[in-house]
N, CA, C and O atoms as a GROMACS GRO file, in nm:
protein
  552
    1MET      N    1  -1.451  -1.043  -1.014
    1MET     CA    2  -1.375  -0.920  -1.019
    1MET      C    3  -1.461  -0.803  -0.970
    1MET      O    4  -1.414  -0.718  -0.894
    2LYS      N    5  -1.588  -0.800  -1.014
    2LYS     CA    6  -1.677  -0.692  -0.973
    2LYS      C    7  -1.697  -0.693  -0.822
    2LYS      O    8  -1.700  -0.587  -0.760
    3ASP      N    9  -1.712  -0.812  -0.763
    3ASP     CA   10  -1.730  -0.822  -0.618
    3ASP      C   11  -1.605  -0.779  -0.544
    3ASP      O   12  -1.613  -0.719  -0.436
    4MET      N   13  -1.488  -0.810  -0.601
    4MET     CA   14  -1.363  -0.772  -0.537
    4MET      C   15  -1.350  -0.618  -0.532
    4MET      O   16  -1.310  -0.562  -0.430
    5ILE      N   17  -1.384  -0.552  -0.641
    5ILE     CA   18  -1.376  -0.406  -0.645
    5ILE      C   19  -1.482  -0.344  -0.554
    5ILE      O   20  -1.454  -0.243  -0.488
    6LYS      N   21  -1.602  -0.401  -0.549
    6LYS     CA   22  -1.707  -0.347  -0.464
    6LYS      C   23  -1.673  -0.362  -0.316
    6LYS      O   24  -1.724  -0.286  -0.232
    7ASN      N   25  -1.587  -0.458  -0.283
    7ASN     CA   26  -1.552  -0.484  -0.144
    7ASN      C   27  -1.441  -0.394  -0.092
    7ASN      O   28  -1.414  -0.394   0.028
    8LYS      N   29  -1.376  -0.318  -0.177
    8LYS     CA   30  -1.264  -0.234  -0.136
    8LYS      C   31  -1.314  -0.115  -0.053
    8LYS      O   32  -1.414  -0.051  -0.087
    9GLY      N   33  -1.242  -0.088   0.056
    9GLY     CA   34  -1.279   0.020   0.145
    9GLY      C   35  -1.208   0.150   0.111
    9GLY      O   36  -1.131   0.157   0.015
   10LEU      N   37  -1.233   0.251   0.192
   10LEU     CA   38  -1.176   0.384   0.170
   10LEU      C   39  -1.023   0.382   0.176
   10LEU      O   40  -0.957   0.452   0.099
   11GLY      N   41  -0.966   0.304   0.266
   11GLY     CA   42  -0.821   0.296   0.278
   11GLY      C   43  -0.756   0.245   0.151
   11GLY      O   44  -0.652   0.295   0.110
   12TYR      N   45  -0.818   0.145   0.090
   12TYR     CA   46  -0.765   0.094  -0.037
   12TYR      C   47  -0.768   0.202  -0.144
   12TYR      O   48  -0.670   0.220  -0.216
   13TRP      N   49  -0.881   0.273  -0.155
   13TRP     CA   50  -0.894   0.373  -0.261
   13TRP      C   51  -0.799   0.490  -0.240
   13TRP      O   52  -0.750   0.547  -0.338
   14LEU      N   53  -0.771   0.526  -0.116
   14LEU     CA   54  -0.672   0.632  -0.091
   14LEU      C   55  -0.534   0.587  -0.136
   14LEU      O   56  -0.462   0.662  -0.202
   15CYS      N   57  -0.498   0.464  -0.100
   15CYS     CA   58  -0.365   0.414  -0.139
   15CYS      C   59  -0.358   0.392  -0.290
   15CYS      O   60  -0.252   0.411  -0.350
   16ALA      N   61  -0.469   0.353  -0.352
   16ALA     CA   62  -0.470   0.338  -0.497
   16ALA      C   63  -0.454   0.473  -0.566
   16ALA      O   64  -0.384   0.484  -0.667
   17GLY      N   65  -0.516   0.576  -0.512
   17GLY     CA   66  -0.496   0.711  -0.565
   17GLY      C   67  -0.353   0.757  -0.550
   17GLY      O   68  -0.297   0.820  -0.640
   18ALA      N   69  -0.293   0.726  -0.436
   18ALA     CA   70  -0.151   0.759  -0.417
   18ALA      C   71  -0.064   0.683  -0.516
   18ALA      O   72   0.036   0.736  -0.564
   19ALA      N   73  -0.102   0.560  -0.548
   19ALA     CA   74  -0.025   0.481  -0.644
   19ALA      C   75  -0.033   0.542  -0.784
   19ALA      O   76   0.068   0.548  -0.856
   20VAL      N   77  -0.150   0.588  -0.823
   20VAL     CA   78  -0.164   0.652  -0.954
   20VAL      C   79  -0.082   0.782  -0.957
   20VAL      O   80  -0.016   0.812  -1.057
   21ALA      N   81  -0.087   0.857  -0.849
   21ALA     CA   82  -0.006   0.979  -0.841
   21ALA      C   83   0.143   0.945  -0.848
   21ALA      O   84   0.219   1.016  -0.913
   22ALA      N   85   0.184   0.838  -0.782
   22ALA     CA   86   0.325   0.795  -0.786
   22ALA      C   87   0.366   0.757  -0.927
   22ALA      O   88   0.478   0.785  -0.969
   23LEU      N   89   0.275   0.693  -1.002
   23LEU     CA   90   0.305   0.659  -1.141
   23LEU      C   91   0.327   0.785  -1.224
   23LEU      O   92   0.422   0.793  -1.301
   24VAL      N   93   0.240   0.883  -1.207
   24VAL     CA   94   0.253   1.008  -1.282
   24VAL      C   95   0.382   1.081  -1.243
   24VAL      O   96   0.453   1.131  -1.329
   25ILE      N   97   0.411   1.086  -1.114
   25ILE     CA   98   0.532   1.153  -1.067
   25ILE      C   99   0.657   1.084  -1.121
   25ILE      O  100   0.752   1.150  -1.161
   26SER      N  101   0.656   0.950  -1.122
   26SER     CA  102   0.774   0.879  -1.173
   26SER      C  103   0.795   0.907  -1.321
   26SER      O  104   0.909   0.918  -1.366
   27ILE      N  105   0.686   0.919  -1.398
   27ILE     CA  106   0.700   0.953  -1.539
   27ILE      C  107   0.758   1.093  -1.554
   27ILE      O  108   0.845   1.116  -1.639
   28VAL      N  109   0.711   1.186  -1.471
   28VAL     CA  110   0.765   1.323  -1.476
   28VAL      C  111   0.913   1.323  -1.437
   28VAL      O  112   0.993   1.392  -1.500
   29VAL      N  113   0.950   1.247  -1.335
   29VAL     CA  114   1.090   1.241  -1.293
   29VAL      C  115   1.176   1.183  -1.404
   29VAL      O  116   1.283   1.237  -1.434
   30PHE      N  117   1.131   1.073  -1.466
   30PHE     CA  118   1.208   1.015  -1.578
   30PHE      C  119   1.224   1.116  -1.692
   30PHE      O  120   1.329   1.120  -1.756
   31ALA      N  121   1.123   1.196  -1.717
   31ALA     CA  122   1.128   1.289  -1.829
   31ALA      C  123   1.212   1.413  -1.801
   31ALA      O  124   1.265   1.474  -1.894
   32THR      N  125   1.225   1.454  -1.674
   32THR     CA  126   1.286   1.584  -1.646
   32THR      C  127   1.410   1.582  -1.557
   32THR      O  128   1.469   1.687  -1.536
   33TYR      N  129   1.451   1.469  -1.504
   33TYR     CA  130   1.557   1.472  -1.403
   33TYR      C  131   1.691   1.522  -1.456
   33TYR      O  132   1.769   1.580  -1.380
   34LYS      N  133   1.719   1.502  -1.583
   34LYS     CA  134   1.850   1.545  -1.636
   34LYS      C  135   1.868   1.696  -1.632
   34LYS      O  136   1.979   1.745  -1.612
   35SER      N  137   1.760   1.770  -1.651
   35SER     CA  138   1.772   1.915  -1.648
   35SER      C  139   1.730   1.974  -1.514
   35SER      O  140   1.765   2.087  -1.483
   36ALA      N  141   1.655   1.899  -1.434
   36ALA     CA  142   1.601   1.954  -1.310
   36ALA      C  143   1.692   1.934  -1.189
   36ALA      O  144   1.695   2.019  -1.100
   37LEU      N  145   1.764   1.826  -1.184
   37LEU     CA  146   1.846   1.798  -1.066
   37LEU      C  147   1.982   1.865  -1.077
   37LEU      O  148   2.039   1.873  -1.186
   38PRO      N  149   2.035   1.914  -0.966
   38PRO     CA  150   2.167   1.979  -0.968
   38PRO      C  151   2.279   1.877  -0.986
   38PRO      O  152   2.263   1.759  -0.955
   39ASN      N  153   2.391   1.924  -1.035
   39ASN     CA  154   2.513   1.844  -1.051
   39ASN      C  155   2.496   1.722  -1.140
   39ASN      O  156   2.564   1.622  -1.121
   40GLN      N  157   2.407   1.730  -1.236
   40GLN     CA  158   2.380   1.617  -1.326
   40GLN      C  159   2.353   1.486  -1.251
   40GLN      O  160   2.397   1.380  -1.294
   41GLN      N  161   2.282   1.496  -1.140
   41GLN     CA  162   2.249   1.376  -1.063
   41GLN      C  163   2.141   1.297  -1.135
   41GLN      O  164   2.067   1.351  -1.218
   42SER      N  165   2.132   1.169  -1.101
   42SER     CA  166   2.034   1.082  -1.164
   42SER      C  167   1.914   1.062  -1.072
   42SER      O  168   1.930   1.030  -0.954
   43GLY      N  169   1.795   1.082  -1.126
   43GLY     CA  170   1.673   1.061  -1.050
   43GLY      C  171   1.611   0.926  -1.075
   43GLY      O  172   1.495   0.903  -1.040
   44VAL      N  173   1.687   0.836  -1.137
   44VAL     CA  174   1.633   0.705  -1.173
   44VAL      C  175   1.592   0.626  -1.050
   44VAL      O  176   1.487   0.562  -1.050
   45VAL      N  177   1.672   0.629  -0.945
   45VAL     CA  178   1.640   0.550  -0.825
   45VAL      C  179   1.508   0.596  -0.763
   45VAL      O  180   1.426   0.514  -0.724
   46ALA      N  181   1.488   0.726  -0.755
   46ALA     CA  182   1.364   0.778  -0.698
   46ALA      C  183   1.245   0.737  -0.784
   46ALA      O  184   1.141   0.698  -0.731
   47ALA      N  185   1.259   0.746  -0.915
   47ALA     CA  186   1.149   0.710  -1.004
   47ALA      C  187   1.120   0.560  -1.000
   47ALA      O  188   1.004   0.519  -1.003
   48VAL      N  189   1.225   0.480  -0.993
   48VAL     CA  190   1.205   0.334  -0.986
   48VAL      C  191   1.138   0.295  -0.855
   48VAL      O  192   1.053   0.205  -0.854
   49LEU      N  193   1.173   0.360  -0.745
   49LEU     CA  194   1.106   0.331  -0.619
   49LEU      C  195   0.958   0.368  -0.624
   49LEU      O  196   0.875   0.297  -0.568
   50LEU      N  197   0.926   0.479  -0.688
   50LEU     CA  198   0.786   0.516  -0.705
   50LEU      C  199   0.712   0.414  -0.791
   50LEU      O  200   0.599   0.377  -0.762
   51LEU      N  201   0.777   0.368  -0.898
   51LEU     CA  202   0.716   0.265  -0.983
   51LEU      C  203   0.700   0.132  -0.908
   51LEU      O  204   0.601   0.062  -0.928
   52ALA      N  205   0.795   0.100  -0.824
   52ALA     CA  206   0.785  -0.024  -0.746
   52ALA      C  207   0.668  -0.017  -0.647
   52ALA      O  208   0.599  -0.117  -0.624
   53GLY      N  209   0.645   0.100  -0.589
   53GLY     CA  210   0.529   0.118  -0.502
   53GLY      C  211   0.399   0.103  -0.578
   53GLY      O  212   0.303   0.044  -0.528
   54PHE      N  213   0.395   0.155  -0.700
   54PHE     CA  214   0.277   0.139  -0.786
   54PHE      C  215   0.254  -0.008  -0.817
   54PHE      O  216   0.141  -0.057  -0.810
   55ALA      N  217   0.362  -0.079  -0.852
   55ALA     CA  218   0.350  -0.222  -0.882
   55ALA      C  219   0.305  -0.302  -0.760
   55ALA      O  220   0.225  -0.394  -0.773
   56ALA      N  221   0.355  -0.267  -0.643
   56ALA     CA  222   0.313  -0.336  -0.521
   56ALA      C  223   0.165  -0.314  -0.495
   56ALA      O  224   0.095  -0.405  -0.451
   57GLN      N  225   0.116  -0.193  -0.523
   57GLN     CA  226  -0.027  -0.166  -0.505
   57GLN      C  227  -0.110  -0.252  -0.599
   57GLN      O  228  -0.216  -0.301  -0.560
   58ILE      N  229  -0.064  -0.270  -0.721
   58ILE     CA  230  -0.136  -0.356  -0.815
   58ILE      C  231  -0.137  -0.500  -0.766
   58ILE      O  232  -0.241  -0.566  -0.772
   59VAL      N  233  -0.025  -0.548  -0.718
   59VAL     CA  234  -0.019  -0.686  -0.666
   59VAL      C  235  -0.114  -0.703  -0.549
   59VAL      O  236  -0.186  -0.802  -0.543
   60PHE      N  237  -0.114  -0.608  -0.456
   60PHE     CA  238  -0.199  -0.622  -0.338
   60PHE      C  239  -0.346  -0.595  -0.368
   60PHE      O  240  -0.432  -0.619  -0.283
   61THR      N  241  -0.376  -0.547  -0.486
   61THR     CA  242  -0.516  -0.538  -0.527
   61THR      C  243  -0.574  -0.677  -0.547
   61THR      O  244  -0.690  -0.703  -0.513
   62PHE      N  245  -0.494  -0.766  -0.602
   62PHE     CA  246  -0.541  -0.902  -0.632
   62PHE      C  247  -0.506  -1.003  -0.524
   62PHE      O  248  -0.564  -1.112  -0.520
   63VAL      N  249  -0.412  -0.969  -0.437
   63VAL     CA  250  -0.374  -1.057  -0.326
   63VAL      C  251  -0.406  -0.983  -0.197
   63VAL      O  252  -0.324  -0.904  -0.149
   64PRO      N  253  -0.524  -1.007  -0.140
   64PRO     CA  254  -0.562  -0.930  -0.021
   64PRO      C  255  -0.481  -0.968   0.103
   64PRO      O  256  -0.482  -1.084   0.147
   65VAL      N  257  -0.411  -0.872   0.156
   65VAL     CA  258  -0.331  -0.889   0.277
   65VAL      C  259  -0.371  -0.778   0.372
   65VAL      O  260  -0.399  -0.665   0.330
   66ARG      N  261  -0.375  -0.808   0.501
   66ARG     CA  262  -0.429  -0.714   0.599
   66ARG      C  263  -0.356  -0.580   0.599
   66ARG      O  264  -0.422  -0.476   0.592
   67PHE      N  265  -0.227  -0.577   0.605
   67PHE     CA  266  -0.152  -0.451   0.611
   67PHE      C  267  -0.077  -0.428   0.480
   67PHE      O  268   0.043  -0.399   0.480
   68ALA      N  269  -0.148  -0.440   0.368
   68ALA     CA  270  -0.087  -0.431   0.236
   68ALA      C  271  -0.034  -0.291   0.206
   68ALA      O  272   0.059  -0.277   0.127
   69HIS      N  273  -0.091  -0.190   0.266
   69HIS     CA  274  -0.048  -0.053   0.236
   69HIS      C  275   0.091  -0.021   0.289
   69HIS      O  276   0.148   0.081   0.251
   70ILE      N  277   0.146  -0.105   0.374
   70ILE     CA  278   0.277  -0.077   0.432
   70ILE      C  279   0.389  -0.093   0.329
   70ILE      O  280   0.487  -0.018   0.331
   71VAL      N  281   0.376  -0.189   0.238
   71VAL     CA  282   0.481  -0.211   0.139
   71VAL      C  283   0.493  -0.091   0.043
   71VAL      O  284   0.602  -0.038   0.026
   72PRO      N  285   0.382  -0.047  -0.021
   72PRO     CA  286   0.397   0.074  -0.104
   72PRO      C  287   0.442   0.196  -0.024
   72PRO      O  288   0.519   0.278  -0.072
   73LEU      N  289   0.392   0.207   0.099
   73LEU     CA  290   0.433   0.319   0.184
   73LEU      C  291   0.584   0.319   0.207
   73LEU      O  292   0.647   0.424   0.202
   74ALA      N  293   0.641   0.203   0.234
   74ALA     CA  294   0.785   0.194   0.254
   74ALA      C  295   0.861   0.234   0.128
   74ALA      O  296   0.964   0.302   0.136
   75LEU      N  297   0.812   0.192   0.012
   75LEU     CA  298   0.878   0.228  -0.113
   75LEU      C  299   0.865   0.377  -0.143
   75LEU      O  300   0.961   0.439  -0.190
   76TYR      N  301   0.747   0.434  -0.117
   76TYR     CA  302   0.729   0.578  -0.138
   76TYR      C  303   0.816   0.658  -0.041
   76TYR      O  304   0.872   0.761  -0.079
   77THR      N  305   0.827   0.612   0.081
   77THR     CA  306   0.910   0.682   0.180
   77THR      C  307   1.057   0.675   0.142
   77THR      O  308   1.130   0.774   0.157
   78ALA      N  309   1.102   0.560   0.092
   78ALA     CA  310   1.240   0.549   0.045
   78ALA      C  311   1.264   0.644  -0.072
   78ALA      O  312   1.370   0.707  -0.081
   79SER      N  313   1.167   0.655  -0.162
   79SER     CA  314   1.179   0.748  -0.274
   79SER      C  315   1.185   0.892  -0.224
   79SER      O  316   1.264   0.972  -0.275
   80LEU      N  317   1.104   0.925  -0.124
   80LEU     CA  318   1.109   1.060  -0.066
   80LEU      C  319   1.246   1.088  -0.007
   80LEU      O  320   1.299   1.198  -0.024
   81GLY      N  321   1.305   0.991   0.060
   81GLY     CA  322   1.440   1.008   0.115
   81GLY      C  323   1.544   1.031   0.006
   81GLY      O  324   1.633   1.114   0.021
   82VAL      N  325   1.532   0.957  -0.103
   82VAL     CA  326   1.625   0.975  -0.215
   82VAL      C  327   1.608   1.114  -0.275
   82VAL      O  328   1.706   1.181  -0.308
   83ILE      N  329   1.483   1.157  -0.289
   83ILE     CA  330   1.457   1.290  -0.345
   83ILE      C  331   1.515   1.399  -0.256
   83ILE      O  332   1.575   1.494  -0.305
   84ILE      N  333   1.498   1.385  -0.126
   84ILE     CA  334   1.555   1.483  -0.033
   84ILE      C  335   1.707   1.491  -0.049
   84ILE      O  336   1.763   1.600  -0.050
   85ASN      N  337   1.771   1.377  -0.062
   85ASN     CA  338   1.916   1.376  -0.081
   85ASN      C  339   1.957   1.436  -0.215
   85ASN      O  340   2.061   1.502  -0.225
   86LEU      N  341   1.876   1.416  -0.318
   86LEU     CA  342   1.910   1.467  -0.450
   86LEU      C  343   1.894   1.618  -0.460
   86LEU      O  344   1.973   1.684  -0.528
   87ILE      N  345   1.794   1.674  -0.392
   87ILE     CA  346   1.766   1.817  -0.411
   87ILE      C  347   1.832   1.906  -0.308
   87ILE      O  348   1.816   2.028  -0.313
   88ALA      N  349   1.905   1.850  -0.215
   88ALA     CA  350   1.972   1.932  -0.113
   88ALA      C  351   2.061   2.041  -0.173
   88ALA      O  352   2.058   2.154  -0.124
   89PRO      N  353   2.141   2.014  -0.276
   89PRO     CA  354   2.222   2.122  -0.334
   89PRO      C  355   2.137   2.233  -0.396
   89PRO      O  356   2.175   2.350  -0.389
   90ALA      N  357   2.022   2.199  -0.455
   90ALA     CA  358   1.936   2.303  -0.513
   90ALA      C  359   1.878   2.391  -0.403
   90ALA      O  360   1.864   2.512  -0.422
   91ILE      N  361   1.844   2.332  -0.290
   91ILE     CA  362   1.792   2.411  -0.177
   91ILE      C  363   1.902   2.501  -0.122
   91ILE      O  364   1.876   2.617  -0.089
   92ALA      N  365   2.023   2.448  -0.112
   92ALA     CA  366   2.135   2.530  -0.062
   92ALA      C  367   2.165   2.645  -0.158
   92ALA      O  368   2.191   2.757  -0.114
   93ASP      N  369   2.160   2.618  -0.288
   93ASP     CA  370   2.182   2.725  -0.386
   93ASP      C  371   2.076   2.834  -0.373
   93ASP      O  372   2.108   2.953  -0.378
   94GLN      N  373   1.951   2.794  -0.357
   94GLN     CA  374   1.843   2.892  -0.345
   94GLN      C  375   1.856   2.972  -0.216
   94GLN      O  376   1.832   3.093  -0.215
   95ALA      N  377   1.893   2.905  -0.108
   95ALA     CA  378   1.907   2.974   0.020
   95ALA      C  379   2.021   3.075   0.017
   95ALA      O  380   2.012   3.181   0.078
   96ASN      N  381   2.128   3.042  -0.052
   96ASN     CA  382   2.245   3.130  -0.058
   96ASN      C  383   2.237   3.233  -0.170
   96ASN      O  384   2.315   3.328  -0.173
   97GLY      N  385   2.144   3.213  -0.262
   97GLY     CA  386   2.132   3.308  -0.373
   97GLY      C  387   2.236   3.291  -0.480
   97GLY      O  388   2.251   3.378  -0.566
   98VAL      N  389   2.310   3.182  -0.477
   98VAL     CA  390   2.413   3.155  -0.576
   98VAL      C  391   2.379   3.022  -0.642
   98VAL      O  392   2.379   2.919  -0.576
   99HIS      N  393   2.350   3.025  -0.770
   99HIS     CA  394   2.306   2.904  -0.840
   99HIS      C  395   2.426   2.839  -0.910
   99HIS      O  396   2.437   2.841  -1.033
  100TYR      N  397   2.512   2.783  -0.829
  100TYR     CA  398   2.637   2.726  -0.878
  100TYR      C  399   2.618   2.584  -0.928
  100TYR      O  400   2.683   2.543  -1.024
  101GLN      N  401   2.530   2.508  -0.865
  101GLN     CA  402   2.520   2.364  -0.892
  101GLN      C  403   2.427   2.331  -1.008
  101GLN      O  404   2.424   2.217  -1.053
  102GLY      N  405   2.352   2.428  -1.057
  102GLY     CA  406   2.261   2.404  -1.168
  102GLY      C  407   2.129   2.344  -1.122
  102GLY      O  408   2.100   2.339  -1.002
  103GLY      N  409   2.052   2.299  -1.217
  103GLY     CA  410   1.923   2.239  -1.185
  103GLY      C  411   1.813   2.343  -1.177
  103GLY      O  412   1.836   2.463  -1.188
  104SER      N  413   1.693   2.294  -1.157
  104SER     CA  414   1.575   2.379  -1.148
  104SER      C  415   1.515   2.367  -1.008
  104SER      O  416   1.466   2.261  -0.970
  105PHE      N  417   1.519   2.474  -0.933
  105PHE     CA  418   1.466   2.473  -0.797
  105PHE      C  419   1.316   2.442  -0.798
  105PHE      O  420   1.268   2.368  -0.711
  106GLY      N  421   1.243   2.496  -0.893
  106GLY     CA  422   1.099   2.472  -0.901
  106GLY      C  423   1.065   2.325  -0.922
  106GLY      O  424   0.976   2.270  -0.857
  107MET      N  425   1.135   2.261  -1.014
  107MET     CA  426   1.110   2.118  -1.039
  107MET      C  427   1.152   2.034  -0.919
  107MET      O  428   1.086   1.935  -0.886
  108CYS      N  429   1.261   2.072  -0.854
  108CYS     CA  430   1.304   1.999  -0.735
  108CYS      C  431   1.199   2.008  -0.625
  108CYS      O  432   1.172   1.910  -0.555
  109MET      N  433   1.139   2.126  -0.611
  109MET     CA  434   1.032   2.142  -0.511
  109MET      C  435   0.908   2.062  -0.551
  109MET      O  436   0.838   2.010  -0.465
  110PHE      N  437   0.881   2.054  -0.681
  110PHE     CA  438   0.770   1.971  -0.726
  110PHE      C  439   0.793   1.826  -0.688
  110PHE      O  440   0.703   1.760  -0.636
  111TYR      N  441   0.915   1.774  -0.713
  111TYR     CA  442   0.947   1.636  -0.676
  111TYR      C  443   0.923   1.615  -0.526
  111TYR      O  444   0.860   1.518  -0.485
  112LEU      N  445   0.975   1.708  -0.446
  112LEU     CA  446   0.966   1.695  -0.301
  112LEU      C  447   0.821   1.699  -0.252
  112LEU      O  448   0.779   1.612  -0.176
  113ILE      N  449   0.746   1.798  -0.295
  113ILE     CA  450   0.609   1.814  -0.246
  113ILE      C  451   0.520   1.701  -0.296
  113ILE      O  452   0.437   1.650  -0.220
  114ALA      N  453   0.536   1.661  -0.420
  114ALA     CA  454   0.454   1.553  -0.475
  114ALA      C  455   0.482   1.421  -0.403
  114ALA      O  456   0.389   1.348  -0.370
  115ALA      N  457   0.609   1.390  -0.379
  115ALA     CA  458   0.642   1.267  -0.307
  115ALA      C  459   0.592   1.273  -0.163
  115ALA      O  460   0.546   1.172  -0.109
  116PHE      N  461   0.601   1.390  -0.102
  116PHE     CA  462   0.552   1.407   0.035
  116PHE      C  463   0.401   1.386   0.042
  116PHE      O  464   0.352   1.324   0.136
  117VAL      N  465   0.327   1.435  -0.056
  117VAL     CA  466   0.182   1.416  -0.060
  117VAL      C  467   0.148   1.268  -0.079
  117VAL      O  468   0.056   1.217  -0.015
  118VAL      N  469   0.220   1.199  -0.166
  118VAL     CA  470   0.195   1.056  -0.187
  118VAL      C  471   0.218   0.980  -0.057
  118VAL      O  472   0.138   0.894  -0.021
  119VAL      N  473   0.327   1.009   0.012
  119VAL     CA  474   0.354   0.943   0.140
  119VAL      C  475   0.246   0.976   0.241
  119VAL      O  476   0.199   0.887   0.312
  120GLY      N  477   0.206   1.101   0.250
  120GLY     CA  478   0.102   1.141   0.345
  120GLY      C  479  -0.031   1.073   0.320
  120GLY      O  480  -0.098   1.030   0.414
  121VAL      N  481  -0.071   1.064   0.194
  121VAL     CA  482  -0.198   0.998   0.161
  121VAL      C  483  -0.190   0.850   0.192
  121VAL      O  484  -0.287   0.791   0.240
  122CYS      N  485  -0.076   0.789   0.165
  122CYS     CA  486  -0.062   0.646   0.194
  122CYS      C  487  -0.061   0.621   0.345
  122CYS      O  488  -0.112   0.519   0.391
  123ILE      N  489  -0.004   0.713   0.423
  123ILE     CA  490  -0.010   0.701   0.568
  123ILE      C  491  -0.155   0.715   0.615
  123ILE      O  492  -0.200   0.637   0.699
  124ALA      N  493  -0.226   0.811   0.561
  124ALA     CA  494  -0.366   0.831   0.599
  124ALA      C  495  -0.451   0.710   0.564
  124ALA      O  496  -0.547   0.680   0.635
  125SER      N  497  -0.419   0.640   0.457
  125SER     CA  498  -0.498   0.524   0.416
  125SER      C  499  -0.491   0.412   0.520
  125SER      O  500  -0.581   0.328   0.528
  126GLY      N  501  -0.386   0.411   0.598
  126GLY     CA  502  -0.373   0.309   0.702
  126GLY      C  503  -0.473   0.323   0.815
  126GLY      O  504  -0.493   0.229   0.892
  127PHE      N  505  -0.536   0.439   0.826
  127PHE     CA  506  -0.633   0.462   0.932
  127PHE      C  507  -0.776   0.428   0.890
  127PHE      O  508  -0.870   0.443   0.968
  128PHE      N  509  -0.791   0.381   0.767
  128PHE     CA  510  -0.922   0.343   0.716
  128PHE      C  511  -0.919   0.196   0.677
  128PHE      O  512  -0.813   0.139   0.655
  129ALA      N  513  -1.036   0.136   0.669
  129ALA     CA  514  -1.047  -0.005   0.634
  129ALA      C  515  -1.007  -0.027   0.488
  129ALA      O  516  -1.042   0.051   0.400
  130GLN      N  517  -0.933  -0.133   0.464
  130GLN     CA  518  -0.893  -0.166   0.328
  130GLN      C  519  -1.004  -0.240   0.254
  130GLN      O  520  -1.014  -0.231   0.132
  131THR      N  521  -1.088  -0.313   0.328
  131THR     CA  522  -1.202  -0.380   0.268
  131THR      C  523  -1.327  -0.350   0.350
  131THR      O  524  -1.318  -0.311   0.466
  132LYS      N  525  -1.442  -0.367   0.288
  132LYS     CA  526  -1.567  -0.336   0.357
  132LYS      C  527  -1.608  -0.444   0.457
  132LYS      O  528  -1.664  -0.414   0.562
  133ASN      N  529  -1.580  -0.570   0.422
  133ASN     CA  530  -1.622  -0.678   0.511
  133ASN      C  531  -1.506  -0.749   0.580
  133ASN      O  532  -1.522  -0.860   0.630
  134ASP      N  533  -1.390  -0.684   0.584
  134ASP     CA  534  -1.272  -0.737   0.654
  134ASP      C  535  -1.232  -0.876   0.606
  134ASP      O  536  -1.212  -0.967   0.686
  135SER      N  537  -1.222  -0.891   0.474
  135SER     CA  538  -1.195  -1.023   0.416
  135SER      C  539  -1.049  -1.044   0.378
  135SER      O  540  -1.020  -1.132   0.296
  136GLU      N  541  -0.957  -0.967   0.434
  136GLU     CA  542  -0.816  -0.991   0.403
  136GLU      C  543  -0.775  -1.128   0.454
  136GLU      O  544  -0.820  -1.173   0.559
  137LYS      N  545  -0.690  -1.193   0.378
  137LYS     CA  546  -0.652  -1.331   0.412
  137LYS      C  547  -0.555  -1.339   0.528
  137LYS      O  548  -0.566  -1.429   0.611
  138ILE      N  549  -0.461  -1.248   0.534
  138ILE     CA  550  -0.358  -1.256   0.638
  138ILE      C  551  -0.375  -1.140   0.732
  138ILE      O  552  -0.299  -1.126   0.828
   0.00000   0.00000   0.00000
């Protein structure tokens, strides 16, 4: 186990950091989506996709695959797409100055920016080596 952790490269650690951030964001989304999203929308899908990306990162920690960061990246990107669709009414309300649909614009922006940062860090991790000695199996 110690050798496996010592062999991880910068790309792995960036994606692992994004996974931890995704876990924290999903917990925040589960805790606040009922009051933060407009029109009583459900943020469960976005949070579950973030959790699935975290779980995929854990799996690929123990199963070395050459392009392992693509699976969590795809899940984080899908979550970002869901978040964009969920917060569109809050953005429209803020732009028009009429808060008809409810929700919290600040929390919606937090969801959006945090998910965008997770996706960006996971994209950046693809430009760095996942292991130090290139020992991925596939």
